[in-house]
LONU-659919 format. One record per residue: x, y negated, z negated of N, C-alpha, C in turn. Coordinates in steps of 0.001 Angstrom, whole numbers, padded with zeros to 6 digits, always signed. Atoms other than C-alpha are relative to their C-alpha. Layout:
XYZXYZXYZ
...
# end
This chain:
+000171+001167+000925+008230+031211+001371-000184+000496-001374
+000019-000548+001380+008863+031723-002322-000490-001039-000959
+000474+001029+001004+006858+030038-005005+000287+000452-001431
-000412-000479+001322+008376+032085-007881+000657-001116-000827
-000785+001049+000704+010634+029173-008732-000885-001047-000711
+000940+000912+000638+007568+027039-009544-000715+000553-001208
+000911-000644+000900+006007+029569-011825+000351-000303-001493
-000433+000168+001397+008033+028990-015023-000589-001323-000518
+000518+001379+000416+006869+025318-014991-001474-000039+000029
+001348+000226-000260+003392+025764-013679-000888+001262-000294
+000820-001209+000028+002232+029260-014655-001384-000232-000625
+001369+000237+000325-001488+029133-014867-000772+000928+000932
+000619-000993-000837-003795+031904-013643-001147-000608+000826
+001109+000603-000665-006881+029815-012732+000491-001095+000967
-000501+000845-001045-006230+027897-009510-000771-001332-000043
+000606+001321-000154-007001+024192-008813-000133-000338+001514
+000329+000501-001318-008639+023080-005596-000327-001422-000070
+000192+001353+000087-008492+019417-005008-000353-000669+001362
+000493+000685-001249-010197+017178-002414+000884-001231+000298
-000786+001101-000434-008096+014766-000390-000928-001067+000605
+000749+001016-000546-009436+011351+000487+000801-001339-000054
-000729+001269-000003-008676+007627+000383+000879-000227-001192
-000833+000143+001185-007244+007898-003127+001222+000889+000066
-001170-000935-000042-004838+010653-002088+000375+000215+001489
-000118+000124-001438-003797+009643+001381+001417-000220+000484
-001307+000205-000476-000027+009483+001473+000924+001094-000576
-000800-001123+000371+002956+011842+001047+000339-000026-001489
-000401+000047+001411+003964+010622-002396-001195+000380-000940
+001150-000311+000772+000441+010873-003737-000322+001512+000064
+000282-001416-000190-000169+014370-002299+001058+000861-000649
-001136-000697+000680+003239+015511-003513-000163-000017-001472
+000296+000175+001485+002347+014251-006976-001137+000940-000484
+001087-000911+000371-000864+016251-006906+000507+001421-000021
-000540-001383+000009+001053+019412-006025+000805+000184-001272
-000806-000051+001181+003493+018653-008799-000820+000120-001247
+000949-000055+001165+000530+018214-011241-000695+001346-000087
+000574-001312+000131-000802+021624-010325-000964+000422+001107
+000947-000368-001101-002899+021638-007095+000578+001259+000747
-000381-001257-000716-002831+025058-005395-000532+000013+001454
+000634+000000-001317-005115+024398-002395-000772-001316+000101
+000668+001256-000286-006483+021225-000806-001196+000174+000819
+001273+000052-000770-009973+020584+000493-000050-001229+000859
+000300+001059-000909-010674+018551+003553-001540-000033+000212
+001495+000139+000008-014225+017252+003264-000453-000590+001406
+000395+000517-001324-015599+016924+006831-001367-000699-000025
+001155+000893+000165-018654+015100+005512+000450-001494+000110
-000580+001377-000077-016321+012096+005475+001273+000011+000807
-001293+000105-000753-013440+010871+007575+000022+000421+001476
-000163-000367-001417-012222+011228+011138+000926+001156+000160
-000877-001117-000230-010362+014068+012729+001503-000556-000165
-001340+000525+000117-007309+011775+012964+000454-000082-001474
-000277+000064+001423-007463+011158+009221+000273+001421-000613
-000248-001308+000434-007812+014862+008482+001249+000603+000473
-001251-000583-000561-005003+015795+010806+001267-000571-000700
-001131+000610+000751-002644+013363+009065+000162+000698-001349
-000059-000671+001296-003569+014902+005690+000533+001434+000083
-000483-001383-000191-003056+018448+006981+001515-000009+000276
-001375+000061-000328+000349+017499+008416+000824-000342-001213
-000755+000296+001206+001446+015910+005100+000048+001181-000921
+000015-001195+000872+000350+019013+003172+001075+000969+000494
-000908-000968-000553+002361+021219+005536+001495-000443-000164
-001335+000498+000240+005440+018954+005214+000477+000204-001412
-000359-000207+001421+005284+019068+001433+000174+001468-000240
-000145-001423+000160+004771+022853+001623+001394+000418+000345
-001304-000329-000546+007915+023171+003694+001153-000494-000971
-001021+000594+000832+009927+020806+001519+000142+000686-001380
+000018-000608+001369+008956+022529-001751+000119+001478+000075
-000116-001460-000253+009073+026036-000231-001017+000777-000843
+001136-000747+000639+005732+027026-001739-001195-000049+000822
+001188+000044-000831+002532+028022-000033-001080-000861-000586
+001116+000816+000374-000345+025536-000165-001147+000298+000961
+001216-000283-000818-003823+026477+001042-000670-001207+000434
+000800+001139-000496-006032+024252+003114-001421+000549+000214
+001458-000379-000222-009891+024554+002973-000626-001136+000677
+000863+000979-000736-012004+022799+005608-001419+000179-000328
+001389-000055+000509-015400+022068+004145-000899-000610+001014
+000960+000502-001043-018071+021815+006844-001137-000796-000652
+001037+000869+000578-020716+019143+006295-001357+000859-000109
+001259-000749+000033-023679+021527+007203-001205-000971+000327
+001184+000783-000266-027218+020327+007905-000384-000919-001161
+000354+000985+001012-027890+017133+006010-001317-000634+000302
+001280+000633-000222-031364+015723+005609-000157-001265-000732
+000074+001298+000530-031931+012057+005052-001200-000736+000545
+001010+001008-000502-034703+009455+005350+000675-000946+000989
-000622+000937-000914-034170+006882+008105+000144-001340-000656
-000192+001344+000521-033920+003097+007757-001185-000403-000826
+001087+000450+000935-035951+001583+004819+000175-001434-000275
-000042+001374+000305-036762-002021+004123+000610-000213-001456
-000706+000289+001263-034667-003592+001371-001068-000292-001079
+000960+000244+001105-036440-003568-002009-001079+001023-000146
+001114-000951+000064-038646-000551-001332+000056+000922-001176
+000042-000770+001225-039824+001364-004284-001250+000894+000053
+001173-000959+000018-042133+004384-004774-000620+000005-001432
+000719+000094+001324-044715+004140-007515-000585+001359-000407
+000574-001178+000435-045729+007124-009599-001465+000091+000180
+001414-000143-000272-049160+008429-008576-000455-000445+001376
+000356+000546-001296-049110+006683-005257+000200+001067+001035
-000198-000882-001100-049421+008450-001936+000829-000664+001080
-000887+000550-001015-046907+007962+000857+000032+000967+001177
-000040-000741-001255-046750+009143+004490+001449+000108+000450
-001233-000216-000665-043702+010622+006115-000249+000314+001457
+000138-000337-001425-043286+010696+009864+001354+000095+000721
-001269-000189-000705-040653+011270+012539+000294-001127+000903
-000349+001182-000819-040645+007792+014019+001204-000697-000502
-001141+000783+000447-037735+005343+013901-000338-001291-000576
+000443+001300+000648-039794+002548+012368+000534-000148-001417
-000580+000220+001329-038284+000955+009342-001111+000329-001152
+000972-000391+001112-039930+002423+006173-000247-000968-001055
+000396+000893+001106-041620+000835+003271-000651+000891-001076
+000591-000778+001102-043527+001846+000119-001229+000842+000404
+001174-000679-000473-046434+003228+002176+000390+001182+000978
-000411-001052-000848-044499+005253+004738+001537+000000+000155
-001450-000132-000099-040985+006625+005211+000319+000867+001301
-000457-000810-001194-039188+007887+008409+000852+001195-000515
-000824-001157+000349-037865+011414+008141+000231+000770+001359
-000234-000522-001434-036299+012353+011560+000473+001396+000053
-000389-001404+000072-036094+016152+011020-001205+000776+000292
+001250-000813-000383-038806+018086+012952-000109+001307-000760
-000030-001361+000658-037728+021372+011313-000618-000070-001393
+000566+000172+001357-038855+020022+007900-001546+000080+000137
+001447+000062-000241-042376+019366+009236-000596+001385+000308
+000453-001372-000359-042582+022846+010561-000062+000979-001183
-000133-000927+001046-041740+024468+007342-000797-000344-001290
+000747+000437+001151-043651+022405+004787-001383+000639-000185
+001378-000494+000347-046909+023401+003039-000497-000814-001148
+000571+000825+001064-049219+021712+000598+000463+000619-001348
-000494-000473+001276-047768+021955-002889+001524+000079-000051
-001402-000077-000045-044123+022006-001730+000641-001325-000575
-000706+001181+000562-041706+019611-003561+000873-000615+001001
-000975+000778-000722-039728+016899-001810+000748-000793-000970
-000780+000758+000918-036851+015504-003785+000947-000929+000804
-000784+000994-000654-034901+012387-002866+001028-000542-000961
-001035+000626+000795-031692+010717-004038+000498+000858-001169
-000536-001006+000916-030165+013762-005727-001010+000381-001147
+001015-000433+000940-033501+014615-007419-000552-001087-000866
+000540+001051+000863-034182+011262-008959-001407-000279+000327
+001423+000188-000401-037446+010974-006993-000562+001366+000347
+000706-001198-000248-039905+013805-006821-001391-000288+000576
+001353+000115-000622-043004+014083-004496-000509+001429+000277
+000710-001232-000346-045508+016810-003860-000844-000140+001226
+000777+000050-001266-046913+017500-000376-001466+000285-000240
+001472-000089+000110-050716+016994-000238-000687+000536+001278
+000576-000417-001277-051570+017373+003434+001083-000303+001069
-000921+000204-001101-049764+017521+006758-000609+000374+001282
+000253-000287-001363-050006+017611+010488+001314+000421+000617
-001242-000391-000627-047434+018630+013082+001085-001036-000111
-000894+001055-000086-045745+015256+012971+000056-000921-001283
+000045+000844+001195-046662+013735+009576-000360+000893-001181
+000577-000614+001246-047305+014712+005980-000163-001116-001025
+000209+000857+001093-048606+012881+002985+000316+000636-001313
-000459-000553+001226-047075+013340-000434-000392-000945-001144
+000304+000764+001198-047981+012164-003953+001328-000167-000754
-001145+000374+000749-045190+010458-005900-000155+000496-001453
-000024-000484+001392-044561+012367-009155+000945-000719-000865
-001010+000785+000643-041436+010578-010154+000494-001099+000882
-000318+001111-000882-040928+007155-008643+001345-000663-000261
-001210+000797+000092-038171+004669-008181+000441-000647+001271
-000453+000696-001187-036181+002640-005744+000469+001058+001051
-000503-000892-001042-035385+004229-002383+000565-000921+001107
-000696+000837-001009-032925+002929+000240+000239+000857+001219
-000319-000667-001300-031830+003785+003754+001007+001169-000196
-000805-001133-000149-030292+007174+004484+000156+000860-001276
-000108-000834+001234-030968+008678+001014-000286+001431+000398
+000137-001497-000220-030690+012467+000930-001296+000483-000435
+001131-000654+000233-033613+014708+000911+000208+001512-000278
-000140-001452+000311-033786+018174-000754-001361+000610-000094
+001314-000739-000114-036547+020784-000247+000245+001345-000650
-000333-001178+000791-036080+023393-003028-001046+001148+000303
+000998-001058-000116-039294+025404-002163-000129+000617+001382
+000094-000552-001411-038769+026119+001567+001356+000429+000562
-001176-000516-000662-036352+027960+003726-000097-000592+001440
+000090+000692-001291-035614+025868+006882+000546+000914+001142
-000481-000770-001112-035257+027486+010274+001039-000826+000785
-001026+000904-000552-031945+025854+011134+001365+000825-000070
-001315-000629+000024-028347+026926+011972+000851-000572-001112
-000906+000419+001059-025812+026755+009147+001050-000925+000517
-001040+000791-000609-023281+025263+011538-000791-000928+001054
+000579+000972-000874-024584+022080+013244+000915-000252+001248
-000910+000269-001081-023188+020687+016517+001223-000713-000526
-001191+000616+000597-020922+018519+014486+000874+000945-000682
-000823-001029+000701-019815+021414+012396+000747+000827+000996
-000726-000780-001003-018879+023398+015474+001155-000760+000558
-001150+000792-000468-016622+020592+016702+001036-000068-001150
-000923+000106+001167-015137+020182+013211+000674+001368-000303
-000542-001283+000198-014724+023958+012900+001184+000342+000961
-000997-000284-000934-012737+024287+016105+001233-000852-000284
-001135+000930+000394-010548+021258+015058+000783+000652-001178
-000650-000623+001188-009859+022907+011661+000753+001209+000270
-000660-001243-000363-009027+026286+013124+001231-000262+000845
-001135+000347-000848-006739+024762+015724+001124-000629-000784
-001091+000668+000802-004853+022905+013009+000292+000720-001308
-000543-000834+001106-004254+025792+010650-000751+000068-001324
+000689-000197+001233-006991+025752+008075-000043+001476-000405
-000149-001364+000474-006708+028817+005891-001467+000524-000417
+001424-000319+000391-010384+028756+004585-000944-000995+000662
+001064+000828-000473-013567+027491+006075-001155+000116-001032
+001186-000045+000946-016402+026463+003570-001211-000289+000829
+001247+000048-000699-019820+027016+004947-001009-000548-000898
+000964+000676+000891-022404+024525+003463-001392+000468+000188
+001457-000186+000005-025994+025098+002609-000355+001345+000581
+000348-001381-000395-026040+028832+003117-001367+000382-000526
+001330-000398+000457-029550+030172+002986-000182+001575+000049
+000117-001493-000134-029088+033843+004097+001283+000593+000471
-001240-000730-000429-026478+036457+004940+000190-000190+001538
-000159+000175-001471-027198+035838+008670+000808-001316+000326
-000843+001228-000112-025686+032375+008177+001517+000263-000025
-001413-000300+000187-022439+033856+007001+000499+000835+001169
-000452-000869-001075-022290+036556+009669+000152-000765+001290
-000076+000855-001268-022958+034012+012506+001328-000872-000068
-001210+000843+000094-020194+031773+011122+001308+000838+000176
-001188-000855-000090-017726+034670+010834+000291+000314+001465
-000177-000286-001424-018315+035487+014493+000736-001133+000645
-000563+001123-000529-017367+031998+015382+001395-000229-000487
-001244+000146+000577-014374+031939+013097+000949+001033+000599
-000735-001088-000735-013231+035259+014703+001345+000337-000658
-001214-000439+000641-010666+036100+012040+001125-001006-000137
-001038+000925+000007-008732+032898+012365+000168-000704-001397
-000082+000494+001461-009403+031896+008700-001048+000801-000798
+000917-000665+000904-011277+033204+005719-001204-000876-000203
+001312+000740+000187-014940+032108+005073-000357-000042-001453
+000526+000206+001376-016121+030681+001761-001469-000458+000121
+001413+000398-000024-019919+030546+001405-000320-000835-001207
+000437+000898+001086-021190+027613-000602-001398+000288-000473
+001295-000203+000555-024041+028473-002893-000624-001257-000564
+000588+001203+000342-026132+025357-003133-001489-000098+000308
+001478-000077-000308-029631+026444-001968-000600+001141-000783
+000630-001078+000725-031970+028419-004175-000306+001227+000958
+000361-001149-000874-032928+030562-001098+001183+000931+000141
-001209-000875-000129-029336+031925-001025-000007+001033-001111
-000017-000932+001126-029948+033571-004415-000900+001199+000264
+000822-001198-000355-032561+035884-002835+000741+001028+000728
-000790-000940-000722-029876+037479-000698+001450-000085-000489
-001392+000340+000526-026877+036801-002978+000981+001200+000153
-000971-001245-000087-025411+040372-003039+000490+000123+001442
-000354-000156-001423-025440+040555+000763+000974-001158+000416
-000776+001129-000262-023977+037048+000994+001374+000149-000522
-001299-000325+000586-021171+037898-001387+000784+001051+000738
-000744-001111-000713-020319+041087+000406+000406-000494+001430
-000347+000342-001367-020299+039341+003830+001038-001019-000002
-000887+001101+000041-018255+036316+002758+001310+000459-000510
-001330-000300+000566-014550+036265+001879+000184-000565-001396
+000030+000597+001353-015189+034089-001159-001292-000843-000145
+001235+000724+000338-017993+032100-002843+000388-001285-000764
-000151+001271+000828-018150+028477-004016-001328-000242-000636
+001183+000378+000707-020718+027673-006640-000049-001503-000017
+000021+001510-000185-021538+024138-005510-001191-000547-000813
+001082+000271+000947-023493+022983-008507-000687-001324+000176
+000702+001290-000349-024372+019529-007083-001339+000151+000557
+001267-000249-000588-027090+020422-004660-000758+001169-000697
+000655-001126+000595-027782+023683-006426-000744-000563-001284
+000561+000597+001191-028504+021605-009631-001165-000906+000288
+001171+000824-000398-030868+019353-007709-001216+000805+000289
+001153-000831-000495-032958+022077-006182-000432+001093-001001
+000301-001005+000983-032819+024452-009118-000124-000720-001342
+000084+000581+001328-033905+023642-012674+001396-000077-000678
-001300+000127+000631-030771+022288-014385+000249+000972-001113
-000100-000935+001084-031422+024567-017295+000413+001400+000462
-000285-001341-000567-030964+027577-015011+001481+000052+000544
-001248+000041-000691-027616+026465-013486+001114+000783-000771
-001163-000717+000640-025238+027727-016252-000141+001547+000069
+000152-001435-000119-026772+031251-016234+000267+000480+001427
-000302-000324-001371-026636+031315-012414+001483+000012+000266
-001451+000048-000141-023024+030278-012562+000685+001245-000564
-000713-001117+000679-022086+033015-014998-000301+001224+000767
+000373-001162-000752-023982+035643-013022+000719+000082+001350
-000701-000009-001254-022409+034646-009745+001425+000322-000161
-001450-000281+000278-018892+034717-011149+000164+001593-000218
-000041-001519+000245-019577+038286-012499-000174+000822+001330
+000245-000773-001255-021012+039457-009157+001160-000076+000917
-001148+000124-000870-018080+038133-007288+001205+000838-000472
-001087-000737+000551-015552+039646-009619-000222+001515+000229
+000267-001448-000119-017359+043021-009410+000430+000633+001328
-000349-000437-001360-016791+043281-005669+001349-000561+000500
-001359+000505-000383-013410+041524-005642+000045-001097+001001
+000043+001236-000841-014358+038258-004001+000381-001224-000838
-000412+001243+000714-012641+035031-005130-001229-000903-000170
+001121+000862+000222-015101+032598-006688+000444-001359-000635
-000346+001390+000375-014757+028755-007064-001183-000643-000684
+000982+000772+000648-016723+026666-009509+000264-001511+000349
-000237+001340-000556-017240+023141-008100-001104-000971-000426
+000894+001140+000105-018891+019751-008547-000107-000482-001414
+000133+000783+001288-018791+017193-011469+000754+000674-001151
-000723-000638+001105-016172+019132-013378+000646-001003-000910
-000581+001113+000809-014339+015961-014486-000481-001332+000593
+000620+001098-000733-016756+013495-012972+000345-001406-000581
-000296+001272+000580-016053+010734-015466+001350-000519+000291
-001393+000350-000324-012415+010732-014415+000123-000743+001348
+000006+000870-001195-013410+008974-011200+000398-001391-000398
-000252+001374+000423-013179+005802-013207+000621-000071-001414
-000546-000062+001382-011723+006928-016607+001252+000816+000012
-001254-000812+000120-008226+008265-017436-000192+001195-000914
+000252-001198+000841-009803+010790-019878-001307+000486+000351
+001307-000570-000221-012651+013198-019515-000875+000012-001202
+000845-000229+001255-015622+013703-021758+000278+001286-000619
-000224-001342+000604-015467+016503-024205-000934+001042+000566
+000890-000894-000662-018474+018058-022508+000648+000528+001300
-000688-000379-001240-016477+018053-019196+001094+001066-000235
-001021-000952+000331-013527+019717-020856-000505+001321-000349
+000666-001272+000383-015839+022388-022311-000459+000715+001231
+000556-000619-001243-017412+022932-018819+001175+000638+000738
-001114-000556-000765-014005+023479-017176+000575+001315-000751
-000361-001149+000793-012945+025867-020039-001034+001106+000188
+001001-001043-000186-016243+027695-019629+000162+000811+001283
-000274-000710-001248-015415+028508-016016+001092+001043-000159
-001051-000975+000298-012253+030147-017265-000476+001202-000870
+000510-001095+000791-014023+032104-019945-000876+000973+000743
+000915-000886-000774-016502+033377-017373+000824+000783+001020
-000838-000730-000913-013586+034422-015069+000004-000488+001440
-000179+000599-001362-013608+032009-012158+001408+000143+000503
-001319+000044-000555-010691+032216-009705+000585-001411-000003
-000455+001384-000196-010533+028479-009182-001079-000963-000375
+000913+001076+000298-012081+025171-010208+000341-001135+001006
-000156+000996-001086-012570+022197-007868-000185-001375-000505
+000229+001420+000243-012082+018493-008097-000483-000636+001301
+000553+000579-001126-014092+016385-005639+000326-001401+000097
-000281+001450-000056-014391+012625-005910+001099-000365-000926
-001085+000268+000971-011952+012776-008873+001320-000291+000758
-001251+000135-000732-009056+013183-006430-000195-000671+001351
+000271+000597-001346-010653+011963-003197-000103-001521-000047
+000177+001486+000056-011689+008422-004200+000215-000548-001414
-000142+000457+001414-011029+008249-007987+001181-000850-000212
-001161+000921+000377-008793+005830-009766+001145+000775-000651
-001103-000728+000678-006747+008584-011517+000082+001393+000511
-000017-001350-000580-006307+011527-009100+001040+000953-000625
-001087-000857+000550-002993+012815-010487-000284+000344-001437
+000332-000221+001427-004081+012406-014127-001181+000983-000103
+001097-000959-000007-007299+014318-013307+000514+001414+000188
-000497-001305-000213-005299+017272-011979+000820+000478-001231
-000748-000318+001172-002902+017231-014927-000927+000351-001164
+000967-000296+000983-005886+017136-017261-000660+001324+000158
+000613-001288-000314-007586+019959-015559+000921+001169-000287
-000954-001088+000243-004429+022077-015656+000222+000306-001481
-000174-000232+001443-003989+021491-019389-001259+000727-000579
+001215-000688+000462-007659+022529-020008+000047+001483+000354
+000003-001475-000408-007188+025742-017952+001064+000771-000819
-001065-000715+000742-003888+026668-019746-000480+000169-001429
+000507-000204+001341-005536+026051-023101-001046+001094-000142
+001063-001090+000060-008527+028251-022257+000576+001353+000252
-000675-001271-000247-006272+030986-020883+000758+000472-001170
-000727-000341+001136-004108+030896-023930-000957+000473-001136
+000990-000485+000949-007211+031247-026159-000447+001409+000326
+000393-001300-000439-008248+034322-024142+001047+001049-000357
-001092-000938+000342-004855+035962-024734-000091+000339-001508
+000125-000254+001485-005476+035581-028530-001344+000701-000333
+001270-000531+000272-009141+036406-028420-000590+000542+001317
+000360-000559-001313-009737+038703-025334-001461+000134+000179
+001404-000165-000138-013435+039218-026066-000679-001349+000363
+000504+001302-000473-013932+035457-025335+000155-000215+001471
-000308+000110-001435-012708+036041-021773-001024+000708+000864
+000976-000658-000962-014306+037656-018711-000299+001308-000469
+000444-001364+000314-016333+040739-019250+000750+001074+000744
-000639-001144-000762-014756+044099-018346-000906+000554+001124
+000701-000455-001143-015819+045622-015051-000015+001480+000029
+000026-001457-000361-016855+049136-014114+000926+000254+001169
-000898-000342-001110-014440+050847-011696-000740+000831+000991
+000541-000759-001049-015677+052039-008400+000800+001294+000212
-000771-001215-000244-014721+055645-007445+000894-000110+001220
-000872+000375-001137-011888+054426-005208+001461+000005-000543
-001392-000090+000438-008171+055109-005465+000547-001438-000136
-000585+001339-000026-007391+051446-004705-000454-000803-001302
+000466+000729+001195-009591+050053-007558+000515+000664-001271
-000445-000694+001177-008503+052748-009949+001455-000276-000302
-001408+000336+000121-004809+051997-009285+000115-001341-000558
-000113+001410+000450-005360+048293-009813-000341-000142-001510
+000484+000100+001467-007264+048757-013136+001045+000705-000899
-000971-000718+000766-004744+051334-014433+001413-000834-000036
-001269+000814+000051-001801+049016-013477-000102-001098-001078
+000225+001094+000915-003304+046138-015475+000085+000477-001461
-000003-000634+001333-003977+048384-018509+001278+000413-000457
-001360-000515+000283-000567+049919-018351+000915-001233-000375
-000825+001081+000203+001148+046587-018092-000177-000733-001315
+000278+000699+001252-000664+045028-021015+000270+000881-001235
-000324-000961+001083-000215+048160-023153+001492-000006-000333
-001418-000041+000274+003548+048216-022718+000613-001369-000066
-000478+001409+000069+003787+044441-022824+001005-000331+001067
-000858+000363-001203+005313+044189-019389+000018-001482+000178
-000094+001503-000243+006503+040675-018438-000850-000339+001241
+000723+000392-001203+004905+040788-015033-000503+001250+000659
+000478-001045-000917+002879+042909-012508+000495-000461+001342
-000428+000234-001399+004411+043057-009008-000844+000821+000911
+000823-000698-000981+002210+043955-006103+000572-000274+001413
-000391+000145-001388+003358+044616-002621-001240+000223+000871
+001268+000043-000658+000494+043775-000304+000100-000619+001412
-000112+000510-001321+000463+043425+003459-001211-000878+000375
+001245+000793-000348-003159+042126+003697-000445-000914-001063
+000453+000785+001177-003551+040652+000241-001114+000760-000800
+001065-000657+000625-006240+043207-000695+000366+000552-001341
-000398-000541+001321-004137+044843-003408-000010-001088-001062
-000029+001098+000929-003678+041462-005051-001406-000374-000428
+001423+000271+000351-007422+040832-004966-000550+001081-000996
+000495-001093+000940-008166+044189-006642+000691-000108-001382
-000688+000180+001331-005566+043525-009392-000598-001225-000667
+000546+001303+000571-006890+039970-009889-001393+000097-000506
+001400-000163+000468-010490+041157-010320+000026+000459-001468
-000121-000468+001403-009265+042722-013649+000419-001090-000970
-000360+001210+000781-008181+039250-014831+001122+000390-001002
-001118-000316+000932-004768+040387-016221+000468-001132-000796
-000486+001079+000921-003348+038498-019156+001450-000255+000179
-001358+000261-000291+000094+038631-017730+000186-000382+001413
-000173+000489-001326+001552+037048-014529-000028+001094+001048
+000078-000926-001169+000789+038732-011178+000868-000650+001149
-000844+000443-001103+003494+038376-008468-000266+000861+001217
+000439-000749-001197+002489+039271-004943+001043-000205+001066
-000949+000107-001040+004979+040027-002239-000709+000428+001255
+000640-000340-001275+003662+039939+001330+000859-000456+001145
-000905+000206-001129+005021+039617+004869-000423-001219+000789
+000547+001101-000793+002896+036696+006183-000202-001237-000773
+000307+001215+000697+002788+033066+005201-001480-000299-000048
+001462+000311+000090-000836+032812+006105-000757+000825-001029
+000598-000764+001032-001620+035585+003684+000319-000729-001442
-000316+000753+001217+000217+033557+000941-000951-001123-000135
+000849+001179+000043-001828+030521+001761-001410+000340-000401
+001353-000415+000374-005090+032410+001579-000074+000460-001455
-000001-000423+001409-004111+033882-001795+000175-001119-001006
-000217+001152+000895-003578+030346-003137-001327-000296-000797
+001277+000163+000693-007242+030516-004242-000231+001086-001087
+000210-001237+000805-006830+033861-006057+000526-000179-001424
-000368+000028+001396-006734+034083-009830+001346+000667-000274
-001222-000598+000498-003249+034656-011218+001051+000293+001044
-000866-000486-000995-001572+035306-007861+001102-001072+000289
-001125+000824-000428+001924+033808-007403+000663+000828+001101
-000388-000784-001194+003255+034853-003980+001471-000296+000469
-001185+000202-000752+006510+035324-002102-000107+000662+001307
+000023-000598-001343+007183+036225+001476+001308+000708+000262
-001197-000720-000373+009663+038939+002384-000381+001126+000967
+000275-000924-001077+009883+041356+005308+000808+001298-000159
-000656-001296+000164+011848+044234+003805-000861+001131+000254
+000771-001249-000340+010642+047581+005134+000316+001153-000870
-000389-001073+001005+012393+049651+002477-000413-000346-001341
+000495+000348+001336+010735+049863-000924+001071-000425-000980
-001018+000261+000989+013924+049995-002989+000696-001401+000272
-000606+001242-000318+015429+047076-001047-000935-001230-000370
+001082+001018+000304+012140+045052-001380-000002-000169-001514
+000072+000155+001445+012029+045717-005164+001231-000697-000582
-001254+000667+000495+015666+044740-005706-000002-001517+000296
+000129+001410-000260+015039+041496-003914-000931-000726-000924
+001037+000689+000871+011902+040732-005937+000593-000183-001418
-000585+000102+001422+013751+041448-009269+001007-001193-000012
-000995+001079+000000+016520+039122-008219-000667-001376+000069
+000767+001269-000098+014071+036340-007318-000577-000333-001344
+000611+000152+001279+012274+036813-010636+001049-000457-001099
-001100+000310+000992+015545+036672-012633+000565-001364+000256
-000477+001292-000373+016745+033649-010706-000917-001103-000439
+000960+000955+000438+013557+031855-011595-000201+000008-001517
+000063-000142+001484+014108+032871-015284-001370+000438-000492
+001315-000597+000411+010728+034718-015350+000189+001283-000752
-000302-001204+000689+012238+038038-016354+001456+000019-000360
-001420-000043+000407+015476+038887-018153+000340+001581-000179
-000527-001361+000059+017566+042016-018690-000821+000771-001040
+000755-000878+000841+015654+044964-020182-001421-000216-000011
+001470+000213-000100+012218+043457-019541-000670+001097+000849
+000799-001010-000746+009588+045949-018417-000884-000750+001044
+000933+000503-001060+007688+045318-015225-000797+001195+000554
+000897-001061-000658+004815+047237-013508-000076-000316+001439
-000008+000206-001513+005032+047669-009678-001118+000813+000573
+001107-000612-000692+002032+048438-007568+000349-000074+001531
-000393-000018-001452+002748+049585-003976-000763+001115+000652
+000613-001084-000769+001623+051913-001254+001096+000753+000750
-000918-000877-000845+003402+054729+000548-000834+000732+000991
-001159+000660-000546+004126+054763+003353+000086-001513-000333
-000129+001344+000376+005534+051437+002272-000167-001007+001113
+000180+001033-001017+004445+048284+004132-001258+000258+000904
+001154-000333-000816+001359+050008+005646-001317-000525-000743
+001170+000608+000599-001859+048048+005005-000996+001048-000393
+001033-000903+000352-004480+049975+003072+000519+001241-000613
-000492-001179+000553-002109+052451+001462+000371-000054-001456
-000366+000196+001416-001912+051272-002150-000348+001317-000790
+000247-001273+000683-001496+054463-004192+000997+000315-001082
-001161-000254+000917+001471+054012-006516+000176-001029-001088
-000326+000938+001097+002150+052540-009999+001339+000503-000510
-001351-000402+000477+005713+052496-011242+000444-001010-001145
-000561+000837+001067+007299+051171-014493+001506-000173+000282
-001452+000253-000156+010682+049509-014044+000477-000924-001091
-000613+000882+000898+013110+047656-016153+001084-000848+000651
-001009+000825-000582+015331+044771-015290+001407+000314-000463
# end
């Protein structure tokens, strides 16, 4: 499957991950999203039925086949969600008042609220914060028993049934994959998901347990949305195949003032070890109901590019918003503008990385520096597993990266990777493979006669893990 033909029109290094939902639920709409610039689609298993998700997956695969370009699919697991139970209409919490929480099913009011999660009661302690409704309400635990606790309302307001609860100060003893998640996971794997997003990761053990269940059938993306995850972040990054900085819940449980610095640090840490990183949540939030973003949102999206993110994500903007295609087009324009700025002012872009004492990383870094020095038109990488592409992408090259691999599933997985445009070919001879790649690039009008290109490959050719060669070629 060859996506080179799309590159002249859509070349953009930073990828777009878009969520499908009721606003993007038919072939024409999904096809328009791809045309606008989506590289990989997210199926949000917090909403919708398996039948709805299957129909969307089938439509994506039909569009992929019709356009002859790889499109990734990410299945986002709901994870353990904590909510209050049923609450009487008109209930409000008053600042300074005390309120009891218990595990009963009785309808709640301003004096007591049902919280049917025993694991919370086991982990709480006096002084711990309890946040509700995305942090709009804040309470402090004052006293507790095995089945109840009393909290003081620090920030009050209206509360309604099933509102979410966040507990930023405690680490809960719970599995990252709930019973619902396990059913959803098997469904997603059986229907060809390329990536699995693991929600509410608290520790590296969550990632390792999930990878055992996935058993190599997809790549795992760990969502960083709990402050507890930051305590083991290096191990989590190393264990996962990619990271999503899910700023929604992270911004509720962490001081909002800290989120930008955490985002920047996580992007750098992921780049350093060659793990794709996605920045998500509220990127173009106003475009759920408006055809134009705020200037602050545009700056936020561009900031992710300046920091070096592999991809940025649209959530409700494309899932339930009024302007899903316009949101993608807008995001693509912002990304291209930021990338163009970096080409002119490189020091405004991602920070340079130190090189590990490894042939593979050294070859990747040298290839990027060589290509940019001689003003090559493209870098071509032959990669059986995709690892060579990841190593080159970590250097954030300022020129296009074309990756030739032998498997469609590798192409789909690389749809999240910065700068990677892929093709699929099974040539076992290096010269024959290179000739075919040159012809494809010429046909797509990406290179022309006498243009310089830099080729990265391994010998023996086609053997995974053998990247050891840089070669300068001319068309």
